C-alpha positions as CSV (number, residue, x, y, z in Angstrom):
1,M,-52.9,2.8,2.2
2,T,-54.6,4.8,4.9
3,D,-55.4,4.9,8.6
4,D,-58.8,6.4,7.8
5,V,-60.4,3.2,7.3
6,L,-59.2,-0.1,9.3
7,T,-59.5,-3.2,7.5
8,F,-58.8,-6.3,9.4
9,I,-60.2,-10.0,9.9
10,E,-61.3,-10.9,13.6
11,N,-62.4,-14.7,14.0
12,T,-63.6,-15.2,10.5
13,I,-65.2,-11.5,10.3
14,G,-63.7,-9.2,7.8
15,R,-63.8,-5.8,9.6
16,I,-64.3,-2.4,8.0
17,R,-63.9,0.4,10.3
18,L,-64.4,4.0,9.4
19,N,-61.8,6.2,11.1
20,R,-62.0,9.5,10.1
21,P,-64.2,11.0,13.1
22,K,-63.3,14.6,12.6
23,A,-64.9,14.4,9.1
24,I,-67.8,12.2,10.4
25,H,-66.0,9.5,8.3
26,A,-66.5,11.2,5.1
27,L,-65.1,8.9,2.2
28,T,-61.6,9.5,0.4
29,P,-60.6,7.9,-2.6
30,D,-57.9,6.0,-0.6
31,M,-60.6,4.9,1.8
32,C,-62.5,3.8,-0.9
33,E,-59.3,2.0,-2.9
34,A,-58.5,0.4,0.9
35,I,-62.1,-1.2,1.1
36,N,-62.3,-2.1,-2.3
37,T,-58.6,-4.2,-1.8
38,A,-59.8,-5.7,1.4
39,L,-63.3,-7.1,-0.1
40,L,-61.7,-8.4,-3.0
41,A,-59.2,-10.4,-0.9
42,W,-61.8,-11.7,1.4
43,R,-64.2,-12.6,-1.3
44,T,-61.7,-15.5,-2.1
45,D,-60.5,-16.3,1.3
46,D,-62.5,-19.3,2.7
47,S,-61.7,-18.4,6.0
48,V,-63.7,-15.1,5.9
49,T,-67.4,-16.1,6.4
50,A,-69.0,-12.4,6.5
51,V,-68.0,-8.8,6.7
52,M,-68.9,-6.1,9.5
53,I,-69.0,-2.3,8.6
54,D,-69.2,0.3,11.4
55,H,-67.1,3.3,12.4
56,A,-64.5,3.4,15.0
57,E,-65.7,6.6,17.2
58,G,-67.2,9.7,16.7
59,R,-71.2,10.8,16.2
60,G,-71.7,9.5,12.8
61,F,-71.4,6.2,10.6
62,C,-70.4,8.3,7.5
63,A,-71.4,11.9,6.3
64,G,-70.8,11.5,2.8
65,G,-67.8,11.4,0.5
66,D,-65.0,14.2,0.3
67,I,-67.0,17.0,-1.4
68,A,-64.1,19.4,-1.1
69,L,-61.9,17.4,-3.3
70,I,-64.7,16.9,-5.9
71,A,-65.5,20.6,-6.0
72,N,-62.0,21.7,-6.1
73,S,-61.4,19.2,-8.9
74,A,-64.7,20.6,-10.6
75,K,-63.2,24.3,-10.6
76,T,-60.2,22.8,-13.0
77,D,-60.3,19.6,-15.0
78,C,-62.5,17.4,-13.2
79,V,-60.1,14.5,-13.5
80,E,-59.6,13.9,-9.5
81,A,-63.6,14.2,-9.2
82,E,-64.0,11.6,-11.9
83,R,-61.5,9.3,-10.6
84,F,-63.3,9.5,-7.2
85,F,-66.5,8.8,-8.5
86,H,-65.3,5.7,-10.6
87,L,-63.6,4.4,-7.5
88,E,-66.5,4.9,-5.0
89,Y,-69.1,3.5,-7.5
90,R,-66.8,0.5,-8.0
91,M,-67.0,0.1,-3.9
92,N,-70.7,0.3,-4.0
93,H,-71.2,-2.3,-6.8
94,L,-68.7,-4.5,-5.1
95,L,-70.6,-4.3,-2.0
96,F,-74.0,-5.0,-3.7
97,V,-72.8,-8.2,-5.5
98,Y,-70.9,-9.5,-2.8
99,D,-71.5,-13.3,-2.2
100,K,-70.9,-13.2,1.5
101,P,-73.2,-11.7,4.2
102,I,-72.4,-8.1,5.1
103,V,-73.9,-6.4,8.5
104,A,-73.6,-2.4,8.5
105,F,-74.2,-0.7,11.8
106,I,-75.6,2.5,10.8
107,D,-75.6,4.3,13.9
108,G,-75.6,8.2,14.0
109,I,-75.6,10.1,10.6
110,V,-75.6,8.2,7.4
111,M,-75.6,10.5,4.3
112,G,-74.5,10.3,0.8
113,G,-71.6,8.1,0.7
114,G,-72.4,6.5,3.9
115,V,-75.7,5.4,2.2
116,G,-73.8,3.9,-0.6
117,I,-71.7,1.6,1.6
118,S,-74.5,0.7,3.9
119,L,-77.7,0.0,1.7
120,P,-75.9,-2.7,-0.3
121,A,-75.3,-4.8,3.0
122,R,-77.8,-7.9,3.7
123,Y,-78.2,-6.3,7.1
124,R,-78.7,-2.9,8.1
125,V,-78.9,-2.1,12.0
126,A,-80.5,1.3,12.9
127,T,-80.6,2.8,16.2
128,E,-82.3,6.0,18.0
129,R,-79.5,8.0,16.9
130,T,-79.6,7.0,13.3
131,T,-80.0,10.0,11.0
132,F,-80.2,9.2,7.2
133,A,-80.5,11.4,4.3
134,M,-79.7,12.0,0.6
135,P,-79.3,15.9,0.7
136,E,-77.4,16.3,-2.4
137,T,-79.8,18.5,-4.4
138,G,-78.7,21.2,-1.7
139,I,-75.3,21.3,-3.1
140,G,-76.4,21.3,-6.8
141,L,-75.5,17.2,-7.2
142,F,-77.9,14.4,-7.1
143,P,-78.5,11.4,-5.0
144,D,-76.0,9.0,-6.5
145,V,-73.9,6.2,-5.0
146,G,-76.7,3.9,-5.9
147,G,-79.7,6.3,-4.9
148,G,-81.1,6.0,-8.6
149,W,-81.5,2.0,-7.9
150,Y,-82.7,2.3,-4.0
151,L,-84.9,5.0,-3.8
152,P,-87.4,4.3,-6.5
153,R,-87.9,0.7,-4.7
154,L,-88.8,2.4,-1.4
155,P,-92.6,2.3,-0.6
156,G,-95.1,4.7,-2.4
157,R,-93.4,8.1,-3.2
158,V,-90.9,8.0,-0.2
159,G,-87.9,7.9,-2.6
160,A,-88.8,11.0,-4.7
161,W,-89.8,12.9,-1.4
162,L,-86.1,12.0,0.0
163,A,-84.4,12.6,-3.4
164,A,-86.1,15.9,-3.9
165,T,-86.2,17.5,-0.5
166,G,-83.1,16.0,0.9
167,A,-85.1,15.3,3.9
168,R,-83.8,13.7,7.0
169,I,-85.2,10.4,8.7
170,D,-84.5,8.6,11.9
171,G,-84.0,5.1,12.8
172,A,-87.5,4.2,13.3
173,D,-88.3,5.6,10.0
174,C,-85.6,3.5,8.2
175,A,-87.1,0.5,9.8
176,A,-90.4,1.2,8.8
177,I,-89.6,1.5,4.8
178,G,-86.9,-1.3,4.9
179,I,-83.6,0.9,4.8
180,A,-83.1,-0.7,8.2
181,T,-83.3,-4.6,8.5
182,H,-82.8,-4.1,12.3
183,Y,-83.6,-1.7,15.1
184,M,-81.9,-1.8,18.4
185,P,-80.4,0.8,21.0
186,S,-77.2,2.4,20.4
187,D,-75.9,1.0,23.9
188,T,-76.2,-2.5,22.8
189,L,-74.3,-2.4,19.7
190,D,-70.8,-3.2,21.3
191,E,-72.2,-6.3,22.9
192,V,-74.1,-7.3,19.8
193,K,-70.7,-7.2,17.8
194,A,-69.1,-8.8,20.4
195,R,-71.7,-11.7,20.2
196,I,-71.0,-11.9,16.5
197,L,-67.4,-11.7,16.7
198,A,-67.6,-14.9,19.2
199,D,-70.1,-16.7,16.9
200,P,-69.9,-15.7,13.6
201,A,-71.9,-18.7,12.4
202,N,-74.9,-17.3,14.1
203,L,-74.9,-13.7,12.7
204,A,-78.4,-13.6,11.4
205,P,-79.8,-15.1,14.7
206,I,-77.8,-12.8,16.8
207,L,-79.2,-9.8,15.2
208,D,-82.7,-10.9,15.2
209,A,-82.3,-11.7,19.1
210,A,-81.0,-8.2,19.8
211,A,-83.6,-6.3,17.4
212,Q,-86.0,-4.2,19.4
213,T,-89.8,-2.7,18.3
214,P,-88.6,0.8,17.1
215,P,-90.8,3.8,18.3
216,P,-93.7,5.0,15.9
217,S,-92.3,6.3,12.7
218,K,-93.0,10.0,11.8
219,L,-92.5,9.1,8.4
220,E,-95.3,6.2,8.4
221,A,-97.4,9.0,9.5
222,A,-96.8,11.4,6.8
223,R,-96.8,8.9,4.1
224,P,-100.4,9.9,2.8
225,D,-99.4,13.4,2.5
226,I,-96.0,12.0,0.9
227,D,-97.7,9.7,-1.7
228,R,-100.3,12.3,-2.6
229,L,-98.2,15.4,-3.0
230,F,-95.3,13.9,-4.5
231,A,-97.2,11.6,-7.1
232,S,-95.9,13.4,-10.0
233,D,-92.6,12.6,-11.7
234,K,-92.3,16.5,-12.8
235,A,-91.0,18.9,-10.2
236,E,-93.4,21.5,-11.5
237,G,-96.3,18.9,-10.6
238,I,-94.8,18.5,-7.4
239,V,-94.7,22.0,-6.7
240,A,-98.2,22.8,-7.9
241,A,-99.6,20.1,-5.5
242,L,-97.9,21.3,-2.3
243,D,-99.2,25.0,-3.3
244,A,-102.8,23.8,-3.9
245,D,-102.5,21.7,-0.6
246,G,-101.6,24.5,1.6
247,N,-101.4,22.6,4.9
248,E,-98.5,22.9,7.2
249,W,-96.5,20.0,6.2
250,A,-97.0,20.8,2.5
251,A,-96.1,24.4,3.1
252,R,-92.7,23.3,4.7
253,Q,-91.8,20.8,2.0
254,R,-92.4,23.7,-0.5
255,A,-90.1,25.9,1.5
256,T,-87.5,23.3,1.5
257,L,-87.7,22.8,-2.3
258,A,-87.4,26.4,-2.9
259,T,-83.6,26.0,-1.2
260,K,-82.6,23.4,-3.7
261,S,-80.9,23.5,-7.1
262,P,-83.8,23.3,-9.7
263,Q,-81.6,21.8,-12.1
264,T,-80.7,18.6,-9.8
265,I,-84.4,18.4,-8.5
266,K,-85.2,17.7,-12.0
267,V,-82.3,15.6,-12.5
268,A,-83.0,13.5,-9.4
269,L,-86.7,12.8,-10.3
270,R,-85.7,11.8,-13.8
271,Q,-82.9,9.7,-12.1
272,L,-85.5,7.6,-10.1
273,I,-87.5,7.1,-13.2
274,E,-84.3,5.7,-15.0
275,G,-83.0,4.1,-12.2
276,A,-86.2,2.0,-11.8
277,A,-86.0,1.0,-15.3
278,Q,-82.4,-0.4,-15.3
279,P,-82.0,-4.1,-15.7
280,D,-79.1,-4.4,-12.8
281,F,-76.8,-2.3,-10.4
282,A,-74.0,-2.0,-12.7
283,S,-76.0,-0.4,-15.3
284,N,-77.7,1.8,-12.7
285,M,-74.0,2.8,-11.7
286,A,-72.9,3.5,-15.2
287,M,-76.0,5.8,-15.5
288,E,-75.0,7.7,-12.4
289,Y,-71.4,8.0,-13.0
290,G,-72.6,9.7,-16.7
291,L,-74.6,12.2,-14.5
292,A,-71.8,12.9,-12.0
293,C,-69.4,13.9,-14.9
294,A,-72.1,16.1,-16.6
295,I,-73.1,17.6,-13.2
296,I,-69.9,18.8,-11.9
297,R,-69.4,20.7,-15.3
298,R,-72.1,22.8,-14.6
299,P,-72.3,25.7,-12.4
300,D,-74.5,24.5,-9.6
301,F,-72.4,22.1,-8.0
302,V,-69.6,24.5,-7.3
303,E,-71.9,27.0,-6.2
304,G,-73.7,24.9,-3.8
305,V,-70.7,23.7,-2.4
306,R,-69.3,27.1,-1.6
307,A,-72.6,28.4,-0.3
308,L,-73.3,25.4,2.1
309,I,-69.6,24.0,2.7
310,F,-67.1,26.6,2.2
311,D,-68.5,30.1,2.8
312,K,-71.3,28.9,4.7
313,D,-73.6,31.7,3.7
314,N,-76.5,29.2,2.6
315,K,-77.3,31.4,-0.1
316,P,-76.6,29.6,-3.1
317,Q,-77.2,31.6,-6.6
318,W,-78.6,28.7,-8.6
319,N,-78.1,28.8,-12.4
320,P,-80.9,28.2,-13.6
321,A,-82.5,30.1,-10.9
322,T,-86.1,28.2,-11.1
323,L,-87.8,25.0,-12.3
324,E,-89.3,26.8,-15.1
325,E,-85.8,27.7,-16.7
326,V,-84.4,24.4,-16.6
327,S,-85.5,22.9,-20.1
328,D,-86.1,19.4,-20.8
329,A,-83.1,20.0,-23.5
330,M,-80.8,20.8,-20.5
331,I,-82.0,17.7,-18.7
332,D,-81.7,15.6,-21.5
333,A,-78.2,16.8,-22.2
334,I,-77.1,15.8,-18.8
335,F,-78.6,12.2,-19.2
336,T,-76.8,11.8,-22.6
337,P,-74.6,8.6,-22.0
338,L,-70.6,9.1,-22.1
339,P,-68.6,7.9,-25.2
340,A,-68.0,4.3,-24.7
341,D,-64.3,4.7,-24.0
342,Q,-65.2,6.9,-20.9
343,Q,-67.9,5.0,-19.4
344,W,-67.9,3.7,-15.8
345,T,-67.1,-0.1,-15.3
346,P,-67.0,-2.8,-12.4
347,L,-64.0,-3.8,-11.2
348,P,-62.1,-6.2,-13.3
349,A,-62.4,-9.1,-11.0
350,L,-66.4,-8.6,-11.4
351,A,-66.5,-8.1,-15.1
352,T,-68.6,-10.6,-16.9
């Protein structure tokens, strides 16, 4: 399999430890496959009572997925990219429907793919080091791995703001809006994990006892502006509201939006509408897989990765270049469902 993720059982706890520190534990196809294999085995193993997800070392929990692999595949036939998305989304879905309790320690950077493996967990522990974001519109992608399900279910218009701007929020913010179920200092995590491993039956009480009151949330302070200025489901409506308001916060959001892919801002906002209406998580993931297959075939994704990750000039040339040039027909085409034989499906063990 791979040494980039460690899967083992410790005193009835199934351990998933991300172990790719030089890449901030960004997920590869092999890592997703290893996680799926372990979770499926533990699912029917009565000796496993719960699952713990964390990272072995380094400054972040998980910075996302293997964007270089996806972008290089998108330049050719897209086969490897599509395989990765299909595999990763199966993992996201397996975590979401898992019967046994899962605790994810989201200490440090939690972005993209890291969101996808932590938000399905029943317990999500943030710290003062947590930096959470769905920054995909900055590389011409969209907030996938379940973003269409989670983001529209956050309070007010926070989901639309996070999706469109790629804003980074901290652990206190995560606790304030329900992304985190518990908040505690990072220097207490090793002790908390040890207590859980010593007494797995009391996982929830141990987390509750260790939780501390987070500092005041800057996000909560900005909520009136977020809910007012990001009220529209249309990108042009949001921009108009930001321009008309003119305060410092609005100006910063307007400047941020100007750096993002106009196409994928519109995709993300519609994704949240569609995701809010999905009957279940599997349906949402099928929708997101169709979006991923369409988006990687359009120019913005390869260009965004070039500008921000490969060349690092931070000067993507978006195509189309403006929101006004991104037509409704273009967005409709991106949201057109895939043919039946190409659609995403859950892992066979979970199919009903």
